[in-house]
C-alpha positions in Angstrom: 1.2 24.3 6.5 3.7 25.0 9.3 4.4 21.4 10.3 7.0 18.8 9.9 7.5 18.4 6.2 7.6 15.3 4.0 10.6 14.7 1.8 10.0 16.2 -1.6 11.2 13.1 -3.5 10.9 9.9 -1.5 9.5 8.3 1.6 9.3 9.9 5.1 10.1 13.3 6.5 12.9 15.7 5.5 14.7 15.2 8.8 14.9 11.4 8.2 17.1 11.6 5.1 20.5 9.9 5.7 23.6 11.9 5.6 26.2 11.6 2.8 28.4 9.5 5.1 25.5 7.2 6.1 24.7 6.7 2.4 28.3 5.7 1.7 28.2 3.2 4.5 24.9 1.8 3.3 26.2 1.4 -0.2 29.1 -0.6 1.0 26.8 -2.9 3.1 24.4 -3.3 0.2 27.1 -4.3 -2.2 28.6 -6.8 0.3 25.2 -8.4 0.9 23.7 -8.4 -2.6 26.7 -8.4 -4.8 25.6 -5.3 -6.7 25.0 -1.6 -6.1 27.3 1.4 -6.6 28.3 4.8 -5.4 25.4 6.6 -3.8 23.7 9.4 -5.7 22.5 12.4 -3.8 19.0 13.8 -4.5 18.6 17.0 -6.4 17.8 19.7 -3.7 14.3 21.1 -3.6 15.5 24.6 -4.6 17.1 23.2 -7.8 14.0 21.4 -8.9 12.5 23.0 -12.0 8.8 23.0 -12.6 6.7 24.3 -15.5 4.9 27.6 -14.7 1.4 27.2 -13.2 -1.4 27.3 -15.8 -3.8 28.5 -13.1 -3.7 31.6 -10.8 -4.5 31.2 -7.2 -8.0 32.6 -6.8 -8.0 35.3 -4.2 -11.7 34.9 -3.4 -11.1 31.7 -1.3 -8.5 32.8 1.2 -5.8 30.2 1.7 -7.7 27.3 0.2 -5.4 27.2 -2.8 -1.6 27.5 -3.1 1.0 27.4 -5.9 4.0 27.3 -3.5 7.0 25.4 -5.0 7.3 22.8 -2.4 3.6 22.0 -2.4 3.6 21.5 -6.1 6.6 19.2 -6.0 5.5 17.0 -3.2 2.1 16.5 -4.8 3.5 15.6 -8.3 4.5 12.0 -7.8 3.5 8.9 -5.8 5.9 6.5 -4.2 6.5 3.8 -6.8 10.1 2.9 -7.7 9.8 4.9 -10.9 8.5 7.9 -8.9 11.4 7.7 -6.4 14.0 7.5 -9.2 12.6 10.5 -10.9 12.2 12.5 -7.7 15.8 11.7 -6.8 16.9 13.2 -10.1 14.6 16.3 -9.8 12.3 15.1 -12.6 8.7 16.2 -12.0 7.2 16.3 -15.5 3.5 16.5 -14.4 3.2 18.8 -11.4 -0.2 20.1 -10.3 -0.7 23.7 -11.1 -2.3 24.4 -7.7 -2.8 22.5 -4.5 -6.0 22.9 -2.5 -6.4 22.2 1.3 -10.1 22.1 2.1 -11.1 22.3 5.8 -14.6 21.0 5.3 -17.1 19.6 2.8 -18.2 23.0 1.6 -14.6 23.8 0.5 -14.4 20.5 -1.3 -17.5 21.6 -3.2 -15.8 25.0 -4.0 -12.7 23.3 -5.4 -14.8 21.0 -7.7 -17.0 23.8 -8.9 -14.1 26.2 -9.5 -12.0 23.6 -11.3 -14.9 22.6 -13.6 -15.5 26.3 -14.5 -11.7 26.6 -15.2 -11.6 23.4 -17.3 -9.2 21.9 -14.8 -8.8 18.4 -13.5 -8.9 17.5 -9.8 -6.8 14.7 -8.3 -7.8 13.7 -4.7 -4.6 13.3 -2.5 -4.4 11.5 0.8 -0.9 10.6 1.9 0.6 10.4 -1.6 1.7 6.8 -1.1 0.3 5.4 -4.3 2.7 3.0 -6.0 0.5 2.7 -9.2 0.6 6.2 -10.6 -2.7 7.1 -8.9 -1.8 10.7 -8.0 0.4 11.8 -11.0 -1.3 14.0 -13.6 -0.1 12.2 -16.7 -1.9 14.4 -19.2 -0.9 17.7 -20.6 -4.0 19.0 -22.2 -5.6 20.6 -19.1 -4.5 22.3 -15.8 -4.6 20.3 -12.6 -5.5 20.9 -9.0 -4.2 18.4 -6.3 -6.9 18.2 -3.6 -5.1 17.4 -0.4 -7.5 16.2 2.4 -5.0 16.3 5.3 -7.0 19.1 7.1 -10.0 16.7 7.4 -8.3 14.4 10.0 -10.7 14.1 13.0 -12.6 11.3 14.6 -15.9 13.0 14.6 -18.0 10.5 16.6 -17.6 7.2 18.4 -20.5 4.7 18.9 -19.1 2.5 21.7 -22.3 0.5 21.8 -22.1 -0.5 18.1 -18.3 -0.4 18.0 -18.1 2.1 15.2 -16.6 5.5 14.6 -17.2 8.3 12.1 -13.8 9.5 10.8 -12.8 12.2 8.3 -11.0 10.9 5.2 -7.8 12.8 5.7 -6.9 11.1 8.9 -3.6 9.2 8.7 -3.2 5.9 10.4 -1.4 7.3 13.4 -3.7 10.2 13.7 -6.9 8.2 13.8 -5.4 5.5 16.1 -4.3 8.3 18.5 -7.9 9.6 18.7 -9.5 6.1 19.0 -7.1 5.2 21.8 -8.8 7.8 24.0 -11.8 5.4 23.8 -9.8 2.2 24.2 -10.6 1.3 20.6 -8.7 0.7 17.4 -9.4 0.4 13.7 -6.6 -2.2 13.6 -5.9 -1.5 9.9 -2.2 -1.4 9.4 -1.0 -1.3 5.8 2.7 -0.9 5.2 2.0 2.8 4.3 0.2 3.2 7.7 2.4 6.1 8.9 1.4 8.4 6.0 -1.6 7.0 4.2 -5.2 8.1 5.0 -8.6 6.5 5.7 -9.9 8.1 2.5 -7.0 6.7 0.5 -7.5 3.2 2.0 -11.2 3.3 1.0 -10.5 4.7 -2.5 -7.9 2.0 -3.3 -9.4 -1.0 -1.4 -6.3 -1.2 0.8 -5.2 -4.4 2.5 -4.2 -4.0 6.2 -3.1 -5.8 9.3 -5.0 -9.0 9.3 -3.7 -11.8 7.1 -7.1 -13.6 7.4 -10.7 -12.7 8.0 -10.6 -8.8 8.2 -8.1 -8.3 5.5 -9.4 -5.3 3.5 -10.8 -1.9 4.3 -14.0 -3.2 2.6 -14.6 -5.4 5.7 -14.4 -2.3 8.0 -16.6 0.2 6.1 -20.1 0.7 7.5 -21.0 3.7 5.3 -19.3 6.3 3.2 -19.9 10.0 2.5 -18.4 11.6 -0.7 -18.7 14.9 -2.5 -19.2 14.5 -6.3 -19.4 17.3 -8.9 -23.2 16.6 -9.0 -24.0 16.4 -5.3 -23.3 14.6 -2.1 -23.2 10.8 -2.1 -24.0 9.5 1.4 -25.0 5.9 2.2 -27.2 4.9 5.2 -25.2 3.6 8.1 -26.2 -0.1 8.6 -24.5 -3.3 9.7 -25.6 -4.9 6.4 -28.2 -4.5 3.7 -29.6 -6.4 0.8 -31.1 -3.4 -0.9 -29.6 -3.7 -4.3 -26.0 -3.0 -5.3 -24.1 -1.4 -2.5 -23.5 2.4 -2.8 -20.5 1.9 -0.4 -19.0 -0.8 -2.7 -19.2 1.5 -5.6 -17.0 4.0 -3.8 -14.6 1.4 -2.3 -11.9 1.0 -4.9 -13.2 3.9 -7.1 -9.8 5.7 -6.9 -11.2 9.1 -6.9 -13.1 9.1 -10.2 -16.6 9.2 -8.9 -16.3 11.5 -5.9 -14.1 12.8 -3.2 -14.5 10.7 -0.1 -15.0 13.0 2.9 -15.7 10.7 5.8 -16.8 7.2 6.7 -18.3 5.2 9.5 -16.0 2.3 10.1 -16.1 -0.7 12.4 -13.7 -0.5 15.3 -12.8 -2.9 18.1 -11.4 -3.0 21.6 -7.6 -3.0 21.6 -6.0 -6.4 21.8 -4.9 -7.6 25.2 -3.7 -11.1 24.3 -1.1 -11.8 21.6 1.0 -14.7 20.6 3.5 -15.0 17.7 5.7 -17.7 16.4 8.0 -18.4 13.4 7.8 -21.9 11.8 10.6 -23.1 9.5 10.1 -25.4 6.5 12.5 -27.1 4.2 10.0 -27.1 1.3 8.1 -24.0 0.2 5.2 -25.9 -1.3 4.8 -27.9 1.9 4.7 -24.6 3.8 2.0 -23.3 1.4 0.1 -26.5 2.1 0.2 -25.7 5.8 -1.0 -22.1 5.2 -3.9 -23.5 3.1 -5.0 -25.8 5.9 -4.7 -23.1 8.5 -6.7 -20.6 6.4 -9.4 -23.2 6.0 -9.4 -24.3 9.6 -11.5 -21.4 11.0 -8.7 -20.4 13.4 -8.4 -17.0 11.7 -4.8 -16.0 12.7 -4.1 -12.3 12.7 -0.8 -13.0 11.0 -0.2 -15.9 8.6 2.6 -14.7 6.3 4.8 -17.1 4.5 8.3 -15.9 3.4 10.3 -18.0 1.0 13.9 -18.6 2.0 15.3 -15.8 -0.1 12.7 -13.3 1.3 13.5 -14.4 4.8 17.2 -13.9 4.2 16.7 -10.5 2.6 14.7 -9.2 5.5 17.1 -10.7 8.1 14.4 -13.1 9.4 16.4 -16.2 8.3 19.6 -17.5 6.9 18.3 -18.3 3.4 18.2 -22.0 4.1 14.6 -22.3 5.4 11.3 -20.9 4.4 9.6 -19.0 7.3 5.9 -18.9 8.3 5.1 -16.0 10.6 2.1 -16.9 12.7 0.3 -14.6 15.1 -2.9 -14.5 17.1 -4.5 -11.7 19.1 -7.7 -11.0 21.0 -9.1 -8.3 23.2 -10.8 -10.8 25.6 -9.5 -14.3 25.3 -6.1 -16.0 25.7 -4.8 -17.2 22.3 -2.5 -20.1 23.3 -5.1 -22.7 22.2 -5.5 -21.4 18.6 -1.8 -21.0 18.3 -1.3 -24.6 19.5 -3.7 -25.9 16.9 -2.1 -23.9 14.1 1.3 -25.2 15.1 0.0 -28.8 15.0 -1.1 -28.2 11.4 2.3 -26.7 10.6 4.1 -29.7 12.0 1.9 -32.1 10.0 3.3 -30.4 6.9 6.9 -30.6 8.0 7.1 -27.3 9.9 9.5 -26.7 12.8 8.2 -24.1 15.2 10.8 -21.7 16.7 10.4 -20.3 20.2 7.0 -18.5 20.5 6.0 -15.7 22.7 2.5 -15.4 23.9 1.9 -11.9 25.4 -1.4 -12.2 27.2 -1.6 -9.2 29.5 -0.7 -10.0 33.1 -1.0 -7.8 36.2 0.8 -4.5 35.8 4.4 -4.7 34.7 4.6 -8.5 34.5 4.2 -9.8 31.0 5.0 -13.4 30.9 7.2 -14.1 27.8 9.1 -17.1 26.6 12.2 -16.3 24.5 11.4 -13.9 21.7 11.4 -15.3 18.1 14.0 -13.0 16.7 13.1 -14.0 13.1 9.6 -12.8 13.6 10.9 -9.5 15.2 13.4 -9.1 12.3 10.6 -9.5 9.8 8.4 -7.0 11.5 11.2 -4.5 11.6 12.1 -5.0 7.9 8.4 -4.7 7.0 8.1 -1.3 8.6 11.5 -0.1 7.3 11.2 -1.3 3.7 9.8 1.9 2.2 12.6 4.0 3.9 15.2 1.5 2.7 14.0 1.7 -0.9 15.1 5.3 -1.1 18.6 4.2 -0.1 18.5 1.4 -2.6 17.6 3.8 -5.4 20.3 6.2 -4.4 22.8 3.3 -4.4 21.9 2.0 -7.8 19.7 -1.0 -6.8 16.4 -1.6 -8.5 14.0 -2.4 -5.6 10.3 -2.9 -6.4 7.4 -5.2 -5.7 4.2 -6.5 -7.3 1.3 -8.5 -5.7 -1.6 -10.6 -6.8 -4.0 -13.4 -5.7 -4.7 -16.8 -7.1 -6.7 -19.9 -6.0 -5.0 -22.7 -4.2 -5.5 -25.2 -7.0 -3.5 -23.1 -9.4 -0.9 -21.8 -7.0 2.0 -24.2 -7.6 2.1 -23.7 -11.4 1.3 -20.0 -11.1 4.2 -19.4 -8.6 6.7 -21.3 -10.7 5.8 -19.5 -14.0 5.8 -16.0 -12.5 9.1 -16.5 -10.7 10.7 -17.9 -13.9 9.3 -15.2 -16.2 10.4 -12.3 -13.9 13.8 -13.8 -13.0 14.5 -14.4 -16.7 13.5 -10.9 -17.7 15.5 -9.3 -14.9 18.6 -11.2 -15.8 18.2 -10.4 -19.5 17.8 -6.7 -19.0 20.5 -6.4 -16.3 23.0 -8.6 -18.1 23.4 -10.5 -14.9 23.5 -14.3 -14.1 20.2 -15.9 -13.3 21.8 -17.6 -10.3 24.9 -17.3 -8.1 26.9 -14.3 -6.8 25.5 -11.0 -8.0 22.4 -12.5 -9.5 19.2 -10.5 -9.2 16.8 -11.6 -6.5 13.1 -12.4 -7.1 11.5 -13.6 -3.9 7.9 -14.3 -2.7 5.8 -14.0 0.4 2.2 -14.3 1.3 0.7 -11.0 2.6 -2.9 -12.3 3.0 -4.5 -15.7 2.8 -8.0 -16.9 2.2 -9.7 -20.3 2.4 -9.7 -20.4 -1.4 -6.2 -18.9 -2.1 -3.2 -16.8 -1.1 -2.1 -13.3 -2.1 1.5 -13.8 -3.3 3.7 -10.7 -3.0 6.9 -10.6 -5.1 10.0 -8.6 -4.4 12.6 -7.8 -7.1 16.2 -6.6 -6.2 18.6 -6.1 -9.1 21.4 -3.9 -10.3 19.9 -0.8 -11.7 20.8 0.7 -15.1 21.9 4.2 -14.0 20.0 6.7 -16.1 17.6 4.0 -17.5 16.0 2.8 -14.3 12.4 3.8 -15.3 12.6 2.0 -18.7 14.3 -1.0 -17.0 11.5 -1.4 -14.5 8.8 -0.8 -17.0 10.0 -3.8 -19.0 10.2 -6.0 -15.9 6.8 -4.8 -14.7 5.3 -5.7 -18.1 6.8 -9.2 -18.0 5.5 -9.7 -14.5 2.0 -8.4 -15.3 1.8 -10.6 -18.4 2.8 -13.7 -16.4 0.3 -12.9 -13.7 -2.6 -12.3 -16.1 -1.7 -15.4 -18.2 -1.6 -17.5 -15.0 -5.1 -16.4 -14.0 -4.2 -14.0 -11.2 -5.4 -10.5 -10.5 -3.3 -7.6 -11.7 -3.5 -6.1 -8.2 -4.5 -7.5 -4.8 -4.2 -4.3 -2.7 -2.1 -1.8 -4.6 -5.0 -0.5 -6.7 -5.1 0.1 -10.5 -4.0 3.7 -11.0 -2.3 4.4 -14.3 0.3 1.6 -14.0 -2.2 -1.3 -14.2 -4.7 0.2 -16.7 -3.6 -1.9 -19.7 -4.0 -5.2 -17.8 -7.1 -4.1 -15.8 -9.0 -4.1 -19.0 -8.4 -7.8 -19.4 -9.7 -8.6 -15.9 -13.0 -6.7 -15.8 -16.0 -7.7 -17.9 -16.8 -5.2 -20.7 -20.5 -4.7 -19.6 -19.1 -3.7 -16.2 -16.8 -1.2 -17.9 -19.8 0.3 -19.7 -21.7 0.6 -16.4 -18.7 2.3 -14.8 -18.4 4.8 -17.6 -22.1 5.6 -17.3 -21.7 6.2 -13.6 -18.8 8.5 -14.3 -20.7 10.4 -16.9 -23.7 10.9 -14.6 -21.6 12.1 -11.6 -18.8 13.9 -13.3 -19.9 14.8 -16.8 -16.9 17.2 -17.3 -14.4 14.5 -16.4 -12.9 16.6 -13.6 -12.0 13.8 -11.2 -8.7 11.9 -11.7 -8.8 11.5 -15.5 -7.2 8.4 -16.8 -7.7 6.2 -13.8 -9.8 3.0 -14.2 -11.5 4.4 -17.3 -10.6 6.7 -20.3 -10.8 10.4 -19.7 
């Protein structure tokens, strides 16, 4: 494509990979901080990666629409889950696509679908390749595969400033769409952790969670209408602020994970860029007391943009705390109104639950070059930095022999205390058992928790696991831990996924969460739209 290239095995671009000396320094620091980790392992170079021969030939009739170039097949073979990064590091790409397609418009999407169906091939829609649930890996060997990469469809096509909406192509990454919206002094304000590489179409297909911890938490809240190309025609919903006309055609596509159609574009709700911001960290001695403060804040109608609770271990791991206190990261923002009052009210609630606010920093826009700031809360800044760097750091963890992975869910407030305790206990016990490590003390695996999003009726707990990896057996090691975590989540009444999607990793537990009549209806929709089973076989429903 003639542009800066992504790493073929992990997160980020090729020129962001650490040097051998930087890896050695990182390994020493990781071992000192965690009590485990070993000699860094270097990734198998791209030119040494072996792939099976393509089972399809590039059709010459369509110009440069298709490619079988080695790099393209490798970079489209895996997502970005821990098990993907481990296999990529070792040069293991067992299910590469046979061809990669780069459509420039909807007509070329139609060409890809028609040609693939005629060839008996499957098509996997590909946005930024950031799936952590096996959503883009072709884990089937009975048919050839085309990876359909939408990155050429990356423009903001139309802006309705009066209605505060924009029509954006599905292949636009977070930075790309924000760059174009900025010309109109607008923003989508949807910042998932994968923002730098993931795309609007991917967010819609996976029901992604973004920037706001309350109120506008999911891409669902921002979608006004969707246009998709299916093997049996174009699916385009009417653009409306709301409708009661039967089941929503948009909601059928939001979360469909590419099995019903290829999302081509969407009208989304945008907003003026925020001018007033305020953030503050609040420390708590007791995690459940902190959760109580979060519950009251989420039910207060204050709608903070950020309301993320980190347990003490999570705060220490991210550098936001010493490990002695639990940390609530609070933030408010507005394009028009100062936010000091809602921050003050939220801090009063936090104090009532035993919270101790640290220095806050309202950043309401002052006259040019004069932003009035009180001392910056360095814990909040450290958390923000760690949040953005986490995917990059995981590559280094993998290279240094550290298992580093996450799982997330949601649960109602009345069940949270018992749920949190049982999940932590189940996962900590399984990790210690598999790793042969102590449950507590020096060198013990770390299982921590934070809230990524909160609702009036419950939080979305997000768990992080750091443990000594079993070199050569990391994938099997994580699969066992993941199974224990998923069983504990489902048994406790939580959802198997809050914002990471279902993919192929969560299929076996997704069946227990959805009603069987709904599964029948979904299969019927799939059969009507994609009777040959071309689109992303094995995701959500059986091929």
